[in-house]
C-alpha positions in Angstrom: 0.0 -0.1 0.2 1.7 3.3 -1.1 0.1 6.2 1.6 -0.2 9.0 -1.0 -3.7 9.9 0.4 -2.1 10.0 4.1 0.8 12.4 2.3 -2.1 14.3 0.7 -3.6 15.1 3.8 -0.5 15.5 5.8 0.8 18.3 3.0 -2.5 20.2 3.1 -2.2 19.8 7.5 0.8 21.5 7.1 -0.2 24.2 4.8 -2.8 24.7 6.9 -1.0 25.4 10.0 1.7 27.7 7.5 -1.5 29.7 6.7 -2.4 30.1 11.0 1.2 31.0 11.2 0.9 34.0 8.6 -2.3 35.0 10.0 -0.5 35.9 13.1 2.2 37.4 11.1 -0.7 39.8 9.7 -1.7 40.6 13.0 1.1 42.0 14.4 1.6 43.9 11.6 -1.9 45.0 11.5 -2.4 45.7 15.5 1.4 46.5 16.3 2.3 43.9 18.4 6.0 42.8 18.3 7.9 39.8 18.7 8.3 38.4 21.8 5.1 39.5 23.0 2.1 37.9 22.9 -0.2 39.8 24.1 -2.2 43.0 22.7 -5.4 44.5 22.1 -8.1 41.3 22.1 -8.0 40.8 18.5 -4.7 40.2 18.2 -5.1 37.6 21.3 -7.6 35.7 19.7 -5.7 35.0 16.4 -2.4 34.5 18.6 -4.5 31.8 20.9 -6.0 30.1 18.1 -2.9 29.3 16.0 -1.4 28.0 19.0 -3.5 25.8 20.0 -4.1 24.4 16.2 -0.5 24.2 16.8 -0.5 22.4 19.9 -3.0 19.6 18.4 -1.1 19.3 15.7 1.2 16.1 16.7 -2.0 14.3 18.0 -3.8 15.0 14.8 -0.7 13.9 12.5 0.2 11.0 14.9 -3.3 9.7 15.1 -3.6 10.3 11.2 -1.0 8.1 10.3 -1.5 5.2 12.6 -4.8 4.6 11.7 -4.2 5.1 8.1 -1.2 2.5 8.3 -3.2 0.0 10.3 -7.0 0.5 9.7 -7.8 2.0 6.7 -6.1 4.9 4.6 -9.2 6.3 3.2 -11.3 5.8 6.2 -8.2 8.1 7.8 -7.7 10.3 5.6 -12.0 11.5 4.9 -11.7 11.7 9.2 -8.5 13.8 8.5 -10.0 16.1 6.4 -13.2 16.5 8.3 -11.2 17.6 11.0 -9.3 20.1 8.9 -12.0 21.6 7.7 -12.8 22.1 12.1 -9.6 23.5 12.6 -10.0 26.5 9.7 -13.9 26.9 11.0 -12.4 27.1 14.4 -9.6 29.6 13.9 -11.5 31.5 12.0 -14.3 31.9 14.5 -11.9 32.3 17.3 -10.4 35.2 15.6 -14.0 36.7 14.8 -14.9 35.9 18.9 -14.1 33.6 21.9 -17.1 32.2 21.4 -16.9 31.3 18.0 -14.6 28.7 18.5 -16.5 26.0 20.5 -19.2 24.5 17.9 -15.5 24.4 15.2 -13.4 23.0 18.6 -15.7 20.0 19.9 -16.0 18.8 16.1 -12.4 18.6 15.6 -12.5 16.6 18.8 -14.8 14.3 17.2 -12.8 13.9 14.3 -9.7 13.2 16.4 -11.1 11.1 18.9 -12.2 8.9 15.5 -9.0 9.1 14.7 -7.6 8.0 17.7 -10.3 5.2 18.1 -9.9 4.0 14.4 -5.7 4.3 15.5 -6.0 1.7 18.4 -8.6 -0.3 16.6 -5.9 -1.1 14.6 -3.0 -1.2 16.4 -4.6 -4.1 18.5 -5.9 -5.7 15.4 -2.3 -6.2 13.7 -0.9 -7.0 16.8 -3.3 -9.8 17.5 -3.0 -11.5 13.8 1.0 -10.6 14.1 1.8 -11.8 17.6 -1.0 -13.8 18.4 -1.7 -15.5 14.9 -4.9 -14.3 15.8 -7.7 -12.9 12.8 -10.0 -11.0 15.6 -11.7 -9.5 11.8 -12.4 -12.9 10.1 -13.6 -14.4 13.6 -15.6 -11.4 13.9 -17.2 -12.5 10.4 -17.4 -15.6 11.1 -19.3 -15.0 14.7 -22.0 -12.9 12.4 -23.1 -15.1 9.6 
């Protein structure tokens, strides 16, 4: 299996992170907040916090995306990944507009991320059982459902 879809979603995620960083640079210029300062007008602070929050979750997202894609299903993982990225973009824009604007997209992102973490966990457990215990849980489950 070539992880082309996983790579494409990863590149898209990197571009999104770059966009968020650029928005902080633009906000610094607009509101005259020089580095290393992280406080200023509320409009700047919301953009800054949105970018920082998105960056904090980025390693969790990338790890869950790739683990899920390699061990369970690349397509399903990429769909969840795209939903997460869409939610993060909505989160960023919502937070930049008002602190309340971040809440609905934040919950949406959390669901997409938990789906990826769940898929990762299931994929690793299934692979572990198949490789080391010589037990194919999917085959056993399919047989039991017949």
